[in-house]
N, C-alpha and C positions, 0 to 999 in steps of 0.2 A: 495217120501220117500222110499228108497230102504231098503228092509229087515224088515220093520215094518209098522204097520197101520198108515196112515197119521193122523195128528191132525186137520182134517177138513172134511167137507162133500162134497167137490167140486168134480164134475164129470169131471176129467181132459180130458176125451175124447171129452168134450164139452167146453174146456177151452176158446175158442174164444167168448163164450157167456157172460162171466163174465166181461163185459166192465166197470162196476163200481168198480171193485176191483183194488186197487192201487198196482202196482209192482215196481214203480220207487221210488227213494229216495226224490224226490221233490213233496210235497203234496200241490197242489193248490185247497184247499177245498171250498173256496169262502164263501158264506153266511151260517150261522149256521142252521142246521136242527132243526126246531121247530115243527115237526110233533108230534102227540100224546100229552103227557103231558110234553114234553120237553119245557123249557122256558129259555130265556137268561137273566132273571132278577136278577140273583145272581152274586155278584162280584166274578170273578175268575173262574166261571164254564167253563168247556171245551166242545168243540163241540162234539155232539153225533157221528159224523162220525168216530171219533178215536176209541172208543170202538166197534163200528159196524165193522170197518175194522179188528180190532184185533180179535174179537170173530169169525168172519166168516173165517179168515185165520187160526186160531190156536186153535179152539175148535169145539166140536160137540154138537148137541142138547142133553140136559140132563146132560151135564158136569157142573162143578162148577167154577164160577169166583169170585174173592175176590178183594175188593177195600178198602185199609186202609185209604183213604182220600175221603170219599164218597161225602161230600159236599151236593149239592142239588139233588143228586141221579141220575146223568146222566148215570153212568155205570149200575145201577140197573134197570133203565127204559129200557135201550137198551137190557139188558139181558132178560127181560120179553118178549120184542118184538121178540127176536131171539130164545127163547126156552132154555135159559141157566139158571140154578140156580145161585143165586148171594147173597153174603153177603158183606155188607159195614160196615165200622166203621167211626163214625163222633164224633169229640170232643165236638162240640157246641150242648147242649141239646135242645135249641130252634129250631135250624136248623134240628135236628133229627125229631122232630114232623112234621115240615113243609114238609120235604123231604119224610117222610113215607106217608103222605097224597097224595103227588104227585105220588109216586111210585105205590101205591095201586089203584090210579085212572086210571092207564094205564091198558089196556086190557091184559088178561093173557091167550091167546089162547092155549098155550102148557101146562098150569097148572103146571108151575114151582114154586119153592119156592123162596121167596125173603125176606131178613131180613136186618135190619139196626140197628146196636148196637151203643149205646152211650159209648164212651170210648176214651182213649188215646193210640194211636197205638205205642207209644214208650215204653209202659209198658207191660211186660210179662203177667200180669194178664188179660189184654184185649185179648191177643191172646189165653189164656186158655179158656176164655168164648167163643171165636169163635170156638176153637177146640171142646168144648162140644156140640155146635150147629151142627158142622159138623158130629160128631158121631151120633147125633140124626137123622140127615138126611141120614146117611149111607155113608158118604164120608171119606175115609182115607186121601186123598189129594185133593187139588184144582188143576185145570187144566190151570188156567191163573191168574196172578196177574196184576192189573192195578194200577199204582201209579201216581197220579196227585197232588203233594204236592204244598204248597205255594212256590212262587219263592222268598224265604226269606221274606224280609220286603217290597216288592213292594206294596202289598195290605195287610193291617192289618185286619185279619178276626175276631178277638175277643180281649178281654183284658186278656185272660188267659195266664199265663206264660208258660203253657205247649204247647201253640200254636206255631208251627214252624215259623209262620210269626212274632213272638215276640222274636225270638232268638237274643241275644245281638250282635252277629257278625256272619260272614260267617262260621267260623270254627265250632261254636256251632250248627249252622243250619245243616251243613253237618254231624256232629256227630249224631245229632238227626235223620236225614234222614237215615243215615246208620243203626242206631239202629232199626228203623221201618223195614227196609229191612231184617236185621238180625232176628228180631222177626218172620217175616212172611215167610221167606224162607223155614223153615221146613214144612210149610203147603203145599208148592208147590211140585207137583210130579217132581222128577228129569227128566230132558230132556224136560220139558215144559217151556213155555214162561212167562217172566215178561216184561211188557211195562211201561216205564217211560216217562211221558210227563212233560217237564220242559223248562223254558226259562232262559235267562241271565238277568243281571241288570247293571245299572250304579251306581257308588258310588264315590263321590268326583272327578268327571271328568274322572273316569277310568271304562272301560268295565270289568265287573266281570263275568267270564265264568262259571256260576253256573252249566250249563249243563254238561260241560266237567269234572268239579270237581265231580259232582254226578256220572257220568259215571265211573270215577276211583274208587269211593267208592264201587259201585256195583261189579266191577270186582275183587276187593279185597275179596269179599264174595264168590267167586267161580262161578261167572256168566261169560258166554261167550257173547260178543257183536256180534249179528247177523246182525243188520242193524241200521244205524243212519239216520233217515229221518228228513227233514226240512219242516215244514208246514208254510203256510202263516198265518199272524194274520190280521184279519179284524178289522176295527175300534172298539175299546173296549169302555166301559163306561167311563173310565178315560180320553180318548182322543176324545170322540165323539164330532164332530163339531169343532175340534181344529186342523185340518190338516195344515192349513196355519201357525198357531202359532208354531207348532212343526217343520215345515219345516224351518221357520225363525230361531228358536233356533239351529237347526242342522247346518245351514249356519253360524250363528254367532259364535257357540262354537266349530266348527270343529268336529262334531260327526255325527253319523247316527242313525236315528230313528228305534227302534225295529219294524220289520215287520215279524219276524219269531220266531218260537220256535221249540223245538226238540221232536221227537217221537222216542224213542230208544227201540229197541227190543233185549232182552237178553234171553239166555237159561240157566236154572239152570243145572250145570254140574252133571254128575252121581257120586254117592258116596259122 
């Protein structure tokens, strides 16, 4: 990073030793990391390796990470393990309680702060509550945003009409996702990174490129796309033990079974 302090703690004179840091756009992560209090028992949670890679590449210890779709707390747990302060927002009040227990059961060797707010990330009032907490913690800006929204209606996470997984159509889903990004962008320090984790979907025999649609919405908001990475999907709960069935359907219907999703890295533009 010429002319400015890097957004990481890596000793680049020892760059060959960071063998577990990914620098290619193809991410073959394999089995989900279930160390510590991480568990794969929640529908739609994402692998801890993603926030781990993002935080180590684009934040330093003591900085602040925000996750507007906190879910089961994957980002918050990983932040505690790496010494980053973290704030998450989750719509489902029942899940908030479960996730908080899981997060606070994780060791906190760096004595960082971690919070999980119950709220709707599409609403400015939720962001104001988060801003108040940031002020209490002494942060003017966050240093990394991690967004792992529902992939529209592939998995229904709740009965709430505010839940993006209940959006009546793709356009509404994208508008709501864009509103979340619009709400949280002022919290992110200019020049710092936003990570979007998202996949595509099938509907009525047609591949719907949610990932690329979402990418376009973020670029509208003044983000620069730095990298578009493709990661492997291991057998998820919805397809567990059904590999042969899905292979048969693919051959029968002339389609391909989803085995990838996207990890997109954006930078908030200055000004």
